[in-house]
N, C-alpha and C positions, 0 to 999 in steps of 0.2 A: 132458915136462919142464915146469915152471911157466912161465907167460908172462913174457917179459922186460919190463923197464920201458920206457917210451916213450923213443925216442932223440931227445934234445933237439936234437942237431946234424944229424940226417938231414934233407936238403932234397930236394924232388922231383927224381927223376932225369930224364935226357934220352936214355936209351939203352934200346933193346930188345936182348935177347940172343937170338941165332938159332943153332940147332943143326940143320943139314940135311946130313948127311954124304954124300948121294948126288949124284954129278956136280957141277954148278956151282949147285945150288939155293941154297946159302947166299950165294954171291956175287950172284946175281940178286936175291935178296930184299933184301939190304942196299943194293944199288944202287937198287932201286925205292923203298925207304924214304928213302934219302938225297935222291933227287930231290924228294921231298915234305917235305923238311926234318924227317925223322923218323930221326935217327941210329940206327944199329944196329951191334952188334958180333957177329961170327960166331965160332963155336967148332966145331972139327972133331969133338969127342966130347962126349957128354952129361956125362961126368964132369968135363971142363974147365968146362963151363957151370955145373955144380953148385958147383964150387970158387969160381967168380967171382961167384956170386949174392950179392946184398946187398939190404937193404930199399929202397935208392934206385933199383933197376932198375924200369923202367916196365912191362915184361912179357916173357914168354918166347914165342918162336916155335919150335916143335919139329916136325920131320917124323916121320912114323910109324916110319921105319927106325931113328931114334935110340933108340927105346924098346927095341930089341933089344940094346942095349949094356949094359955092367956099371954104367953111371953112374946107372941108375934109382934104386937104393937111396940113393946119395949125394944126388941131387936131392930125393928124398922126405925125407931127414933135414934138409936145409937149409930146405926149405919148412916143415917142422915147427917150425923155430926162428924163424919170423916173429913179430914182435910182434903183440899182439891186434888192432891196427887194420889190419894188412896182409892182403890177400887177392890176391896177385899174379895178374894175368890170364895165362892160358896158351892160346895159339893152336896147335891141333894140325892139321898138314897131312896129311890121309889120302890113300891111293891109290885110294879108291873101292871099291865092292863089299863083299863079306862081310868082307874083311880090314879095311876101315875100321871096321866095326862092332866087330870084335874089338879093334882098337887103341883105339878110343874107350872100350870097356868096361874095358880094362886101365888106361887113363889115369884114368878116373873112379874105378876101384877103388883106384888108388894115391893119386891127388891130389884126388879129388872133395871131401873134407872140408876141404882146406886150400888149394885153388886155385879160381880162376874160369875154367872151361874153355870154349873155343869151338872147334868143329871145322869145317875148310874142306876140301872134297873137291877133289883135284887132277884135272885141270889147273886151276890157280888163275888167275882173271882178276885183273889188277893192280888194277883199281878195287875189286874185292871185298876183296882183301887190304888195300889202303890204308884202305878204309872200316872194316874190322874192326879194324885196328891203331889208327885214330883213336878208335874206340869204346872200345877197351881203354885208350888213353891218358886219355880223359876219366874213365873209371871209376877209373883209378889216381890221378888228381889228386883225385877226390872222397875217396879213401881218405886221401890226404895231408891234405886239409882236416879229415877226421874225426880224424886223428892230431893235428893242431894244436889242435883243440878239446879233445881228451882231455888233451893236454899242458897246455893252459891251465887246464882244470878241475883237473888234478892240482896244478899250480903254485898256483892259487887256494886249493885245499884245504890245501896245505902252508902257504901264507901265513896262511890263516885259523887253522890249527892253531897256528902260531907266535904269532899275535896273541892267540889264546885263552889259550895258555900264559902269555904275558907279562901278559895281563890277570888271569889267575888268580893269578899270582905277586904282582902288584901288589895285588890284593884281599886276598890272604893277609897281605901286609906291612902294608897299611892296617888290616886286621882285628886283626892282632897289636898294632899301634901303638894302635889304639882300645881294645883290651882293657887294655893297659898304662896308657893314659891314664885309663880308667875306674877301674882299680884304684887308681891314684895319687889320683884324685879321691875315691874312697870312703875311702881311708886318711886323706886330708886332712880330709874331712868328719867322719870319726870323731874325729880329733884336735881339730877345731874344736868339736864338740859337747862333748867332754870338757873342753876348755879353758873353754868357756862355762859349764859346770856348776861347774867349779872357781872361775871368776871370780865367778859368782853367789853361791857359798857364801862366798867371801872378802868380797864387798861386803856381803852380808847380815850377816856377823859384824861387819864394821866399823861398819855402821849401828847394830847393836844394842849393840856394846860401846863404841865411841868416841862416835859422834854421840848415841846414847841416853844415855850417861853425862853428856855435856856438857849436854844438854837437862834432864836431871834436876838437875844443879847449878844451871842457870839458873832452873829452877822453884823450887828451895830459896831461892835469893837473892831471887827475887820475893816468896816467902812472907815472908822477913825484912822486906823493904821494906813489904809489905802490913801486917805487924804494927805498923809505925810510921805507919800511914795517918792517925792523928789529927794528925800533924805536917804532913800534905799538904793542899793545897787541893783543891777538888772536881775540877779538871782533872787534877791529879796522881794522885788516887785512882782516877779513871776510867781513866787510862792504865795504872796498875799492874794493875788488874783485867782490862783488855783484853789486856795482855801475858801475864798468867797463863793466860787462856783460849787465846790463840794458841799458846803453848808447849805446852799440853796437846794441842791439835789436831795440831801438828807432831809431837809424840811419838807420837800415835796413827797418823799417816800413816807415820812412819818404821818403826814396828812392823809395819804392814801391808805396806809395801814389803819389809821384811826377810823376812817370812814368805812373800811371793809369790816372791821371788828364790830362797830356799831355806829352807823351814820347818825349824827346829831339831828338831822332833819326828820328822822323817823319819830323822835319824841316831840320835836317842835312843830313840824308841819304835817306829819302823817305819812302814810305808806306811799301815796302817789308821788309826792315831791321827792321822797327818799329814793324811789325807784328811778325817777327821771334822771337824777344826778348820778346814781350808780350806773345806769345803762349807758349814759353818755361817757363816763370814764371807762367803762368796760369796753365799749366799742373803740375808743381811742387807743387803749392799751393792746387789745387783741386783734384789731382790724376786722372784726366780725360785725356786720351790719345787723342791728337789733331794732325791731319794730315793737313799740310798747303801746298796747291798745287798752285804754281804761276810760269808761264813760265819764263825761265831764261832771256828772252829779254823783260820783262814787262816794264821796264823803269819807268820814273817819270810821275806823273799826276799834274794837277793844285792843288794848296793848298786846295781849297774847296773840290775837289774830293777826295784827299788823306785823309783829315780829316773825310769826310763822310764815306768813305770805312772803315777807322779804327774804327769809332764809331759804325758802323753797326756790324762789327765783334765783337767788345767789348760787345755790348748789347746782341747779340745772344749767345755768350759764357757765359755771366752772367746768362741768362735764362736757358741755358743747365744745369749749375751748380745748380741753384735754383729749377727748376721745372721738368726737364726731367728724372732724375735718370738714365741717360745714362753714360756709362763708356767710350764712344768714341765720337769724333766729327770730322767733315771734313770741311775744308775751301777751297774753290776754287775761285780764282780770275783770270779773263782772259779778253783779248780784243776780241770783235766781231765787225768787221767793224768800225763803228763810235760810239761805245758804250763800256762800261766796265761792266762786270757782276760779282757780288759778291754773292756767294752761300755758305750757312752754313747749314750743316745737322747733326742730331744726331740720335742715335738708341734707343731713350727712349720710354716712354709710350705714347707720343702724347697728343694732346689736346682733351677734350670733344667736340663734335660737336657744342654745343651751344656757348662755349667759342671761338672756331675757327671762327664761323660765326661773333661773335662780334668783334674779333680781325681783321678779314679780312675786315670788313666794316668800322670800326671806329678807329681801333688801340687799342681797348680794354681800360680797366681802367688804365693800367700801364703807367706811365710817359715815361718809356724807349721806349716802342713800338710806342707810339704817337710821341715822339721826332724823332725816327728813320724814321717813315713815313713822317714827316714834312721835315726832311733833304732831303729825296729823292724827295719829291714834289717840294721843292725849286730849285732843280737842274734839274727839268724837267724829272725826271725818274719815274719808277714804282717799287712797292714792292709787291711781292706775297708770301703768307704763305700757305703751305700745311702741313697737319698733319693727321696721322692715327695711328693705333696700332704699326706700325713699326718705328715710329719716326716723327720728324718735319723737314721741309726744308723751309728756308727763302731765297728768290732770289730777289736781288735788281739789277735793270738795270739802269745805269746812262749814259746819252749821253756825249760824249767827247766834243761836240761843245759848251757846256755851258761856258767853260773857257779854255784858252790856257794852254798847259802843261808847267811844269817847265823845263827850259833849263839847 
């Protein structure tokens, strides 16, 4: 039968069980043990001893004659039921001669694999018996110590298992919470990007339609005043001319700001036309030569993709102007099967390795790069940044299946 579990409540016993059915052997043995403060309990038959056996018993003292009774099988069964830590000492009192060898062989045959057997030939000297019993007692106590260690190990293992289970559950809960928080953050980020694009489009339209119209009206009024310049003195004429120049510059700046916020050509003519105008103005303002390479049959993309591509190019060129110290830049936009690739390169100083590692993993501290990475992620694409002493390259890959193209 399988080993039983450790008995948590079993404590070291204080009693030896004795079975010596001949004459007064059992009485003499128990009295001798009691005098040495080794309590013992005697049984008339081996079957009774087997019935009373339990793991807390210190040991068994059995005479050879007891093995001839019917209780041998019962004792064998009870000893088989011992827990794994238990190996109860058995002291066999033999009568000497060939019969002792036969009895010992039978006992070993029956119990050798489940008991710790010691044979003493009769007549037994009391000191020999006491010494043997004390040795058995010490051996039994060591077994109890092993039992306690095994139980402690089992209890520690169970506590560790419970702690591991609790920790695993907490990790799963925290992971689930983190996933939910990240998903909410992504959704919020997507909404913010969309709102920012919508707000940029609205501001650009207001600048062009409202502020631009007001400046145009002011410019016409100044022209009327200037036509009456002969009625003004020299200071008045100079002020009118200066106002006309400043209004023209403000109008130019308003148009530039409007186009940077949201170029009207992006909605009307598409990505390629908007980039051509933007790159021309960028090169004129920054004095950086930019090559724009787009296939002639590129066509239109979905609104989201066109805005994303334009913002990627815009952010990259802004970084080229601010950080790279490059005099040139190259923009390449092309189709590849079911995706569109946007690549921007410069020939500047490149990024330090530590900054490149930070930018590649998290988008860096800059809002522009983080926003660019988030745009790409929202569209199911990837963004790669490579940089060395020969310059920096940013490659965005965006799947076309995310949205239908504009017809």
